[in-house]
VODO-437756 format. One line per 10 residues: number of its first residue (from 1); their letters; for each residue x, y, z of N, C-alpha, C. Coordinates in steps of 0.2 Angstrom, whole numbers, plus 5000, padded with zeros to 4 digits. Atoms other than C-alpha are relative to their C-alpha. Layout:
N
NUM) A) X/Y/Z/X/Y/Z/X/Y/Z ~ ... $
This chain:
354
1) MTDIAYYTSE) 4996/4995/5003/5326/5178/5443/4999/5000/4993 ~ 5001/5000/5007/5323/5184/5426/5007/4998/4996 ~ 4994/5001/5004/5335/5180/5411/5005/5006/5001 ~ 4996/4994/5000/5342/5198/5411/5004/5000/5007 ~ 4997/5000/4994/5345/5197/5430/5005/4995/5001 ~ 4995/5005/4999/5354/5181/5429/5006/5002/4996 ~ 4994/4998/5003/5366/5187/5416/5003/5006/5003 ~ 4997/4994/4996/5369/5203/5426/5004/4997/5006 ~ 4997/5003/4994/5373/5193/5441/5007/4996/4998 ~ 4994/5004/5003/5385/5182/5430/5005/5005/4998 $
11) ALTLLHALIG) 4995/4995/5003/5393/5198/5423/5004/5003/5006 ~ 4997/4998/4994/5397/5204/5441/5005/4995/5003 ~ 4996/5006/4998/5404/5187/5446/5006/5000/4996 ~ 4994/5000/5005/5415/5187/5431/5005/5006/5001 ~ 4996/4994/4999/5421/5205/5434/5004/4999/5006 ~ 4996/5001/4994/5426/5201/5452/5006/4995/4999 ~ 4995/5005/5001/5436/5186/5446/5006/5003/4996 ~ 4995/4997/5005/5445/5195/5432/5004/5005/5004 ~ 4996/4996/4996/5450/5209/5444/5005/4997/5004 ~ 4996/5004/4996/5458/5196/5455/5006/4997/4997 $
21) IPSISREEDA) 4994/5003/5004/5470/5190/5441/5004/5006/4997 ~ 4996/4995/5003/5484/5202/5437/5001/4999/4992 ~ 4999/5001/5007/5484/5205/5418/5002/5006/4997 ~ 4996/4994/5003/5496/5219/5414/5001/4998/4992 ~ 4999/5001/5007/5498/5221/5395/5007/4996/4999 ~ 4995/5005/5002/5509/5207/5388/5001/4995/5005 ~ 4999/5005/4995/5507/5197/5404/4993/4998/5002 ~ 5007/5002/4999/5489/5191/5402/4998/4993/5000 ~ 5001/5007/5000/5492/5173/5402/4995/4997/5005 ~ 5004/5003/4995/5483/5169/5418/4993/5002/4999 $
31) AADFLQNYIE) 5007/4997/5002/5468/5180/5414/4997/4996/4994 ~ 5003/5003/5006/5466/5172/5397/4999/4993/5001 ~ 5002/5007/4998/5467/5154/5404/4994/5000/5004 ~ 5006/5001/4996/5454/5158/5417/4994/5002/4995 ~ 5006/4998/5004/5442/5167/5404/4999/4994/4995 ~ 5002/5005/5004/5444/5153/5392/4997/4994/5003 ~ 5003/5005/4996/5440/5140/5405/4993/5002/5002 ~ 5007/4997/4998/5425/5151/5411/4995/4999/4995 ~ 5004/5000/5006/5418/5152/5394/4998/4993/4998 ~ 5001/5007/5002/5420/5133/5390/4996/4997/5005 $
41) ESGIMTGRSG) 5005/5003/4995/5412/5128/5407/4993/5002/4999 ~ 5007/4998/5002/5397/5138/5401/4997/4997/4994 ~ 5002/5004/5005/5396/5126/5387/5001/5003/4993 ~ 4999/4997/5007/5403/5137/5373/5007/4999/4998 ~ 4994/5002/5003/5417/5132/5362/5004/5007/4999 ~ 4996/4995/5001/5432/5144/5361/5005/4999/4994 ~ 4994/5000/5004/5446/5149/5349/5005/5004/5004 ~ 4995/4997/4997/5462/5155/5355/5007/5001/4996 ~ 4993/4998/5003/5478/5164/5348/5004/5004/5005 ~ 4996/4997/4995/5491/5169/5360/4995/5001/5006 $
51) NNIWCISPNF) 5004/4998/4995/5481/5178/5374/4993/5003/4998 ~ 5006/4998/5003/5466/5182/5363/4995/4994/5000 ~ 5005/5005/5000/5450/5172/5366/4994/5002/4997 ~ 5006/4999/5004/5435/5171/5355/4995/4995/5000 ~ 5005/5005/5002/5419/5162/5352/4995/5003/4995 ~ 5004/4998/5006/5407/5162/5337/4993/4996/5001 ~ 5007/5002/4999/5388/5160/5338/4999/4993/4997 ~ 5000/5007/5002/5384/5141/5336/4997/4999/4993 ~ 5004/5001/5007/5372/5143/5321/5002/5005/4995 ~ 4997/4995/5004/5384/5154/5311/4997/4998/4993 $
61) DTGKPTVLLN) 5003/5001/5007/5376/5157/5294/5004/5005/4995 ~ 4996/4995/5004/5388/5164/5280/4995/5005/4996 ~ 5005/4996/5004/5372/5172/5272/4998/5006/5004 ~ 5001/4994/4996/5371/5184/5287/5006/5004/5001 ~ 4994/4996/4998/5382/5199/5292/5002/4998/5007 ~ 4997/5002/4994/5393/5197/5307/5001/5006/5005 ~ 4999/4995/4995/5393/5208/5323/5006/4997/5005 ~ 4995/5001/4996/5409/5208/5333/4999/5004/5007 ~ 5000/4997/4993/5408/5211/5352/5007/4999/5003 ~ 4993/5001/4998/5425/5215/5358/5002/5005/5006 $
71) SHIDTVKPVS) 4997/4995/4995/5434/5222/5374/5007/4996/5001 ~ 4994/5002/4999/5451/5219/5381/5001/4997/5007 ~ 4999/5002/4993/5458/5209/5396/5006/5003/5003 ~ 4994/4997/4997/5474/5218/5399/4999/5007/5003 ~ 5000/4994/4996/5477/5233/5410/5007/5003/5000 ~ 4994/4997/4999/5490/5246/5413/5003/4998/5006 ~ 4997/5001/4994/5502/5244/5427/4996/5005/5006 ~ 5003/4995/4995/5495/5251/5444/5004/5006/5001 ~ 4997/4994/4999/5499/5269/5446/5002/5001/5007 ~ 4999/4999/4993/5506/5276/5462/4994/5003/5003 $
81) GWRKQPFTPK) 5006/4996/4997/5493/5282/5475/4995/4995/5002 ~ 5006/5005/4998/5482/5266/5477/5000/5000/5007 ~ 5001/5001/4993/5475/5266/5494/4997/4993/5001 ~ 5002/5006/4999/5466/5250/5491/5004/4995/4996 ~ 4996/5005/5003/5473/5234/5484/4997/4999/4992 ~ 5003/5000/5007/5472/5234/5465/4998/4994/4997 ~ 5002/5006/5003/5470/5216/5462/4995/4996/5005 ~ 5004/5003/4995/5458/5213/5477/4993/5004/4999 ~ 5006/4997/5001/5440/5217/5471/4996/5002/5007 ~ 5003/4998/4994/5431/5227/5484/4994/5005/4999 $
91) TENGKLYGLG) 5006/4996/5001/5413/5234/5484/4998/5005/5006 ~ 5002/4995/4994/5409/5250/5495/4996/5005/4997 ~ 5005/4995/5002/5394/5261/5493/4999/5000/4992 ~ 5002/5001/5007/5390/5254/5476/5005/5000/4995 ~ 4995/4999/5004/5407/5256/5469/5005/4993/5001 ~ 4996/5006/5000/5417/5240/5464/5007/5003/4998 ~ 4993/4997/5001/5436/5245/5466/5004/4994/4997 ~ 4995/5005/5002/5450/5236/5457/5003/5002/4993 ~ 4996/4998/5006/5463/5238/5443/4996/4996/4994 ~ 5003/5003/5006/5454/5235/5426/4992/5000/5001 $
101) SNDAGGSLAA) 5008/5000/4999/5436/5237/5434/4997/5004/4995 ~ 5003/4995/5005/5432/5252/5423/5003/4999/4993 ~ 4996/5000/5007/5445/5250/5409/5003/4993/4999 ~ 5007/5000/5003/5438/5238/5403/4997/4994/5002 ~ 5003/5007/4998/5433/5223/5414/4992/5001/5000 ~ 5007/4999/5000/5415/5230/5416/4997/4999/4993 ~ 5002/5001/5007/5413/5231/5397/5001/4993/4998 ~ 4999/5007/5002/5421/5214/5394/4995/4995/5003 ~ 5005/5005/4997/5410/5205/5407/4993/5001/4997 ~ 5007/4998/5002/5394/5214/5401/4999/4997/4993 $
111) LFQAYRYLTT) 5000/5002/5007/5398/5210/5383/4999/4993/4999 ~ 5000/5007/5000/5401/5192/5386/4993/4997/5002 ~ 5007/5002/4998/5384/5190/5395/4995/5002/4995 ~ 5005/4999/5005/5375/5199/5382/5001/4995/4994 ~ 4999/5005/5005/5383/5187/5369/4996/4994/5002 ~ 5003/5007/4997/5377/5172/5380/4992/5001/4998 ~ 5007/4999/5001/5359/5179/5380/4998/5000/4993 ~ 5002/4999/5007/5358/5184/5362/5001/4994/4995 ~ 4999/5006/5004/5365/5168/5355/4994/4994/5002 ~ 5005/5005/4999/5350/5159/5363/4993/5002/4996 $
121) TEQSYNLIFL) 5006/4998/5004/5338/5168/5351/5002/5001/4993 ~ 4998/4999/5007/5337/5170/5333/5001/5007/4998 ~ 4998/4994/5002/5345/5185/5326/5001/5001/4992 ~ 4999/4999/5008/5347/5193/5308/5008/5000/4999 ~ 4993/5000/5001/5366/5192/5311/5004/4995/5004 ~ 4996/5005/4996/5380/5181/5317/5003/5004/5006 ~ 4996/4996/4995/5389/5186/5333/5007/4996/5002 ~ 4994/5002/4998/5407/5184/5338/5002/5004/5006 ~ 4997/4997/4994/5414/5188/5356/5007/4999/5000 ~ 4993/5001/5000/5432/5192/5356/5003/5004/5006 $
131) ASCEEEVSGK) 4996/4997/4995/5442/5196/5372/5007/5000/4998 ~ 4994/4999/5003/5458/5203/5366/5005/5003/5005 ~ 4995/4998/4995/5475/5207/5374/5004/5006/4996 ~ 4995/4995/5002/5489/5220/5372/4996/5007/4998 ~ 5003/4994/5003/5476/5234/5369/5003/5006/5003 ~ 4997/4994/4996/5484/5246/5382/5007/5002/4997 ~ 4993/4999/5003/5501/5245/5372/4999/5000/4992 ~ 5001/5001/5007/5493/5244/5355/5004/4995/4997 ~ 4995/5005/5002/5503/5228/5353/4997/4996/4994 ~ 5001/5004/5006/5504/5218/5337/4997/4993/5001 $
141) NGIESVLPQL) 5003/5006/4999/5499/5202/5346/4993/5000/5003 ~ 5007/4999/4997/5482/5209/5351/4995/4999/4994 ~ 5005/5001/5005/5467/5211/5340/5002/5000/4993 ~ 4997/5000/5007/5477/5215/5324/5002/4993/4998 ~ 4998/5007/5002/5483/5197/5325/4995/4995/4999 ~ 5006/5005/5000/5466/5189/5327/4995/5001/4994 ~ 5005/4999/5005/5455/5198/5314/5001/4996/4994 ~ 4999/5004/5006/5463/5189/5299/4997/4993/5001 ~ 5003/5007/4999/5457/5172/5308/4993/5000/5001 ~ 5007/5000/4999/5439/5178/5310/4996/5001/4993 $
151) PPIALGVVGE) 5004/4999/5006/5425/5178/5297/5000/5008/4999 ~ 5001/4993/5001/5422/5195/5289/4995/5003/5004 ~ 5005/4996/4995/5414/5208/5301/4997/5006/4996 ~ 5004/4994/5003/5400/5220/5296/5000/5006/5005 ~ 5001/4995/4995/5400/5229/5313/5004/4998/5006 ~ 4996/5002/4994/5412/5230/5328/4997/5005/5006 ~ 5002/4996/4994/5405/5235/5345/5005/4999/5006 ~ 4994/5000/4996/5420/5240/5356/4998/5002/5007 ~ 5001/4999/4993/5418/5239/5375/5005/5004/5003 ~ 4996/4996/4996/5426/5254/5383/4996/5005/5004 $
161) PTEMNPAIAE) 5005/4996/4996/5420/5266/5397/4998/5007/4996 ~ 5003/4994/5004/5409/5279/5388/4993/5002/5004 ~ 5007/4998/4997/5394/5280/5401/4995/4997/4996 ~ 5005/5003/5004/5385/5269/5388/4997/5005/4995 ~ 5001/4996/5005/5385/5283/5376/5004/4998/4994 ~ 4996/5003/5006/5390/5278/5358/5005/5005/4997 ~ 4995/4996/5004/5407/5285/5352/5000/4998/4993 ~ 5001/5002/5007/5404/5286/5334/5006/5003/4996 ~ 4994/4998/5003/5421/5294/5330/5005/5000/5005 ~ 4994/5001/4995/5438/5291/5338/5006/5003/4997 $
171) KGLMVLDITA) 4994/4997/5003/5454/5301/5336/5005/4994/4999 ~ 4994/5005/5001/5469/5291/5329/5006/5003/5003 ~ 4994/4998/4997/5487/5292/5335/5006/4998/4995 ~ 4994/5001/5003/5503/5294/5326/5006/5004/5004 ~ 4994/4997/4997/5520/5297/5334/5006/5001/4995 ~ 4995/4999/5005/5534/5305/5324/5006/5002/5004 ~ 4993/4998/4998/5553/5306/5328/5003/5005/4995 ~ 4997/4995/5005/5560/5322/5320/5007/5001/5003 ~ 4993/4999/4998/5579/5325/5320/5003/5005/4995 ~ 4996/4995/5004/5590/5340/5315/5007/4998/5001 $
181) HGRSGHAARE) 4993/5001/5000/5608/5338/5311/5004/5006/4999 ~ 4996/4994/5000/5621/5351/5314/5007/4998/5000 ~ 4993/5002/5000/5640/5351/5317/5003/5002/5007 ~ 4998/4999/4993/5648/5350/5334/5006/5005/5000 ~ 4994/4995/4999/5661/5363/5340/5000/5002/5007 ~ 4999/4997/4994/5667/5372/5355/4996/5006/5001 ~ 5005/4995/4999/5654/5383/5363/5003/5007/5001 ~ 4997/4994/4999/5667/5396/5367/5002/5004/4994 ~ 4997/4997/5006/5672/5399/5349/4994/5000/4995 ~ 5005/4999/5005/5662/5404/5334/5001/4994/4995 $
191) EGENAIYKIL) 5000/5006/5004/5661/5386/5327/4995/4995/5001 ~ 5006/5005/4999/5649/5372/5324/4994/5003/4997 ~ 5007/4999/5002/5631/5372/5319/4995/4997/5005 ~ 5004/5002/4994/5619/5371/5333/4993/4997/4998 ~ 5006/5004/5002/5606/5357/5330/4994/5003/5003 ~ 5005/4998/4996/5595/5364/5343/4996/5006/4996 ~ 5003/4994/5003/5593/5381/5334/4997/4998/4993 ~ 5002/5003/5007/5590/5371/5317/4993/4997/5001 ~ 5006/5003/4999/5575/5362/5325/4994/5005/5002 ~ 5004/4995/4997/5567/5377/5333/4994/5002/4995 $
201) PDIEWLRSYQ) 5006/4998/5005/5557/5383/5317/4995/4995/4999 ~ 5005/5006/5001/5550/5366/5315/4996/4999/5006 ~ 5004/5001/4994/5544/5365/5333/4995/5005/5000 ~ 5005/4994/5000/5536/5382/5331/4994/4999/4995 ~ 5005/5002/5005/5527/5376/5315/4995/4995/5003 ~ 5004/5006/4997/5521/5360/5324/4995/5003/5005 ~ 5005/4997/4995/5514/5371/5338/4995/5004/4997 ~ 5005/4995/5003/5505/5383/5327/4996/4998/4994 ~ 5003/5002/5007/5500/5374/5311/4993/4997/5002 ~ 5007/5002/5000/5481/5371/5309/4998/4996/4994 $
211) FPEVSPLLGP) 5003/5004/5006/5475/5357/5297/4993/5003/4999 ~ 5006/4996/5002/5461/5365/5287/4993/4996/5002 ~ 5006/5004/4999/5448/5350/5289/4999/4999/5008 ~ 5002/5001/4992/5440/5351/5307/4994/4995/5000 ~ 5005/5004/4999/5429/5337/5312/4995/5002/5005 ~ 5005/4998/4996/5412/5341/5319/5000/4996/5007 ~ 5000/5004/4994/5414/5327/5332/5007/5000/5004 ~ 4993/5001/4997/5433/5326/5335/5004/5007/5000 ~ 4997/4994/5000/5438/5344/5332/5006/5000/4995 ~ 4994/5000/5005/5455/5348/5323/5005/4994/5002 $
221) VKMSVTQINA) 4994/5004/4999/5471/5337/5321/5004/5004/5005 ~ 4996/4997/4994/5481/5340/5337/5007/4998/5000 ~ 4993/5002/5000/5500/5340/5336/5004/5003/5007 ~ 4996/4998/4994/5511/5341/5352/5007/4997/5000 ~ 4993/5002/4999/5530/5341/5354/5000/4998/5008 ~ 5000/5003/4993/5532/5330/5370/5006/4998/5003 ~ 4994/5002/4998/5550/5326/5371/5005/5003/4995 ~ 4994/4998/5004/5567/5334/5366/5006/4998/5003 ~ 4994/5002/4997/5584/5328/5367/5006/5002/4996 ~ 4994/4997/5004/5601/5336/5362/5005/5001/5005 $
231) GTQHNVIPDV) 4994/4998/4996/5618/5339/5368/5003/4995/5005 ~ 4996/5004/4996/5632/5330/5378/5003/5003/5006 ~ 4998/4996/4994/5639/5343/5389/5000/5008/4998 ~ 5002/4993/5001/5638/5362/5392/5004/5004/4995 ~ 4995/4996/5005/5653/5367/5381/5001/4998/4993 ~ 4999/5003/5006/5650/5357/5366/4993/5002/4996 ~ 5006/4999/5004/5638/5363/5352/4997/4994/4998 ~ 5003/5007/5002/5626/5349/5349/4999/5000/4993 ~ 5000/5002/5007/5627/5341/5332/4993/4997/4998 ~ 5007/5003/5001/5610/5332/5334/4995/5002/5005 $
241) CSAVVDIRTN) 5005/4998/4996/5594/5337/5341/4993/4996/4998 ~ 5006/5004/5002/5578/5325/5341/4995/5002/5004 ~ 5007/4998/4997/5560/5328/5346/4995/4995/4999 ~ 5006/5005/5001/5545/5317/5348/4994/5004/5000 ~ 5007/4996/5002/5528/5323/5341/4995/4995/5001 ~ 5006/5004/4999/5512/5316/5347/4994/5003/4996 ~ 5005/4997/5004/5499/5318/5334/4993/4996/5000 ~ 5007/5003/4999/5480/5315/5337/4996/5002/4993 ~ 5004/4999/5006/5471/5313/5320/4993/5000/5000 ~ 5007/5001/5000/5453/5316/5316/4998/4996/4993 $
251) ECYSNQEVFE) 5002/5004/5005/5443/5306/5303/5000/5003/4993 ~ 4999/4996/5007/5446/5319/5289/5006/4998/4997 ~ 4993/5001/5003/5464/5313/5287/5002/4993/5002 ~ 4996/5006/4998/5473/5296/5286/5007/5003/5004 ~ 4994/4998/4997/5489/5296/5296/5005/5001/4995 ~ 4995/4999/5006/5499/5294/5280/4999/5007/4997 ~ 5001/4993/5002/5491/5311/5274/5003/5005/5004 ~ 4998/4995/4995/5495/5320/5290/5008/5000/4999 ~ 4993/5001/5000/5513/5313/5289/5003/5004/4994 ~ 4998/4997/5006/5515/5319/5271/4999/5008/5000 $
261) EVCRHISCEA) 5001/4992/4999/5508/5337/5276/5006/5002/5004 ~ 4994/4998/4995/5521/5338/5290/5006/5000/4996 ~ 4994/5000/5003/5535/5333/5279/5001/5006/4995 ~ 4999/4995/5005/5531/5346/5266/5002/5007/5004 ~ 4999/4993/4997/5533/5360/5279/5006/5000/5005 ~ 4995/5000/4995/5547/5355/5291/5007/4998/4996 ~ 4993/5002/5003/5566/5354/5286/5003/4994/5003 ~ 4996/5005/4996/5571/5341/5299/4998/4993/4997 ~ 5002/5007/5002/5571/5322/5295/4994/4998/5005 ~ 5006/5003/4997/5554/5314/5300/4999/4993/4999 $
271) KARSFRLNSS) 5002/5007/5000/5550/5296/5304/4994/4999/5004 ~ 5006/5002/4996/5533/5289/5309/5002/4993/5003 ~ 4999/5007/4997/5534/5275/5321/4995/4995/4997 ~ 5005/5004/5002/5518/5268/5314/4995/5004/4996 ~ 5005/4997/5003/5504/5272/5302/4993/4996/5002 ~ 5005/5005/4999/5493/5259/5310/4993/5003/5003 ~ 5005/4998/4996/5482/5269/5322/4996/5006/4998 ~ 5004/4994/5003/5470/5279/5311/4994/5001/5004 ~ 5007/4998/4998/5455/5288/5316/4995/4996/4997 ~ 5005/5004/5002/5439/5279/5315/4993/5004/5001 $
281) SIPAGHPFVK) 5007/4997/4999/5420/5284/5313/4995/4995/4997 ~ 5006/5003/5003/5403/5277/5309/4995/5005/4999 ~ 5005/4995/5001/5389/5286/5301/4995/5001/5006 ~ 5005/4999/4995/5376/5294/5313/4994/4996/4998 ~ 5006/5004/5002/5363/5285/5303/5000/4993/5000 ~ 5000/5007/4999/5369/5268/5306/4995/4997/5005 ~ 5006/5002/4996/5355/5257/5313/5002/4999/5008 ~ 4998/5001/4993/5365/5253/5329/5000/5007/5004 ~ 5000/4993/4997/5368/5272/5332/4993/5003/5001 ~ 5007/4998/5000/5350/5276/5328/4996/4997/5006 $
291) RAAELGKTPF) 5003/5003/4994/5344/5263/5341/5003/5003/5007 ~ 4997/4997/4994/5356/5270/5354/4997/5007/5002 ~ 5003/4994/5000/5349/5287/5351/4992/5000/5003 ~ 5007/5002/4998/5331/5280/5353/5000/4998/5007 ~ 5000/5002/4993/5336/5273/5370/5003/5005/5004 ~ 4998/4995/4996/5341/5290/5376/5008/5001/5000 ~ 4993/4999/4999/5360/5289/5373/5002/5005/4995 ~ 4998/4994/5004/5370/5303/5365/5006/4998/4996 ~ 4994/5001/5004/5382/5300/5351/5006/5005/5001 ~ 4995/4995/4999/5399/5309/5353/5007/4997/4997 $
301) GSPTLSDQAL) 4994/5002/5003/5417/5309/5347/5005/4999/5006 ~ 4995/5001/4995/5431/5302/5358/5007/5001/4999 ~ 4993/4998/5001/5448/5309/5360/5005/4994/5002 ~ 4996/5005/4998/5455/5293/5367/5000/4994/4995 ~ 4999/5005/5005/5462/5278/5357/4998/4993/5003 ~ 5001/5007/4999/5456/5260/5357/5001/4995/4995 ~ 4999/5005/5005/5456/5244/5347/4996/5002/4994 ~ 5004/4998/5006/5444/5253/5335/5005/5002/4995 ~ 4995/4998/5005/5459/5260/5327/5003/4995/4995 ~ 4997/5005/5003/5464/5243/5321/4994/4996/4996 $
311) MPFPSVKIGP) 5005/5004/5003/5447/5238/5314/4998/5003/4993 ~ 5001/4997/5007/5445/5240/5295/4993/4999/4998 ~ 5007/5000/5001/5426/5240/5296/4996/5004/5005 ~ 5004/4995/4996/5412/5251/5304/5000/4997/5007 ~ 4999/5002/4993/5414/5251/5323/4997/5006/5004 ~ 5003/4995/4995/5406/5260/5338/5003/4998/5007 ~ 4997/5001/4994/5414/5262/5355/4994/5001/5006 ~ 5006/4999/4995/5401/5260/5370/5001/4995/5006 ~ 4999/5004/4995/5403/5253/5387/4999/5004/5007 ~ 5001/4997/4993/5400/5256/5406/5006/5003/5003 $
321) GKSSRSHTAD) 4995/4997/4996/5410/5267/5417/5002/5007/4997 ~ 4998/4993/5002/5419/5284/5414/5007/5000/4998 ~ 4993/5000/5002/5435/5287/5404/5004/5003/5005 ~ 4996/4996/4996/5441/5299/5417/5002/4995/5006 ~ 4997/5005/4994/5443/5284/5430/5005/4996/4997 ~ 4995/5005/5003/5454/5274/5418/5007/5002/5002 ~ 4992/4999/4999/5473/5273/5423/5001/5004/5006 ~ 4999/4996/4994/5470/5281/5440/5000/4995/5006 ~ 5000/5003/4993/5473/5276/5458/4993/4998/5002 ~ 5007/5002/4997/5458/5267/5466/4995/5000/4995 $
331) EYIMVGEVEE) 5005/5000/5006/5450/5264/5449/4994/4996/5002 ~ 5006/5004/4998/5432/5258/5451/4995/5001/4994 ~ 5005/5000/5004/5416/5255/5442/4994/4999/5004 ~ 5006/5001/4996/5398/5257/5449/4997/4993/4998 ~ 5004/5006/5001/5389/5241/5451/4994/5001/4996 ~ 5005/4998/5004/5374/5249/5444/5001/5001/4992 ~ 4998/4999/5007/5384/5254/5428/5000/4993/4996 ~ 4999/5007/5003/5388/5235/5425/4993/4997/4998 ~ 5006/5002/5001/5370/5231/5427/4996/5003/4994 ~ 5003/4997/5006/5364/5244/5415/5003/4998/4994 $
341) AVDLYIRLLD) 4996/5001/5007/5377/5239/5402/4997/4993/4998 ~ 5002/5006/5003/5371/5221/5401/4993/5001/4997 ~ 5006/4999/5003/5353/5226/5399/5000/5004/4994 ~ 5000/4996/5005/5357/5240/5387/5003/4997/4994 ~ 4997/5004/5006/5369/5229/5376/4994/4996/4997 ~ 5005/5005/5003/5355/5217/5374/4994/5004/4997 ~ 5005/4996/5003/5342/5230/5370/5002/5003/4994 ~ 4998/4997/5006/5353/5238/5357/5001/4995/4995 ~ 4998/5005/5005/5357/5222/5349/4994/4995/4998 ~ 5005/5005/5001/5342/5211/5351/4995/5002/4994 $
351) GLRI) 5005/4998/5006/5332/5211/5334/5003/5005/4995 ~ 4997/4995/5004/5344/5224/5326/5001/4997/4993 ~ 4998/5001/5007/5346/5224/5307/5005/5004/4998 ~ 4994/4996/5003/5362/5230/5299/5001/4999/4993 $
């Protein structure tokens, strides 16, 4: 068995084991314990903070840049409609079924085996492998809590299902709560001030406004009103109406800039739940991206959010599987996709200069 074949086999063994351990966001203890033991049994020292596990290349050199290989151990809760057992790995017709197989167990297992291989050879960079938690809920105990404990990072490689094409830009996310205040009164009389009517012009502005800067990779900033709440009973004029706005930002704007633009145009009170999850991008001319293109992979912009949003350094999202399979019943990844990922991660990183 060649070296690559060995590490590919190990990746599939690890993935099977991880599928069998429930690791819903904020309930990753058992999976983190298992992964830490697995890594240490392979002779690699680990660091741990909460349910985040990492390892640093043994010959770490402060004179070299550092590459972070990252994916997450947590999953969403199983959706309804599963016909197979979400926590029982099962292979049929080349498909490995199980919750987290595609998002993002395949990436996690392949990245770790690539780390093992690459740290046996001399590279022009240091390597860190990080298995983080709470990614699916953008939790503050996940990667955001770990990065300050690690050496400075020059490049992040984030394992998420992209069919091994490099996502060189990713939309950010900001959620707004907007509130209109009126005055209650009896619906049968001409009294009160209807908060629903006050919020309607702002909802229409949010529906129709187009931010002028459009990304060639991610398209325009997208704003969607997704929830509305008002009223206590049919005969009382509502004095408060609130709405939730989902905003997907492109790399042309920070979340703070988008928020300020919204506030300039609406009359309602607006509060952002967080400014943390900004859009991210990496130049198409970055050596990693150029090597991916040379290997036949197509750079693209991703509409979905990942831990890239919390990385204050250049990063690229790339991993086995398809995003459309994530968070679905009977989630699966192709065995061949995991095999390709181990080989391609190694070819992308072996000898890379950044």
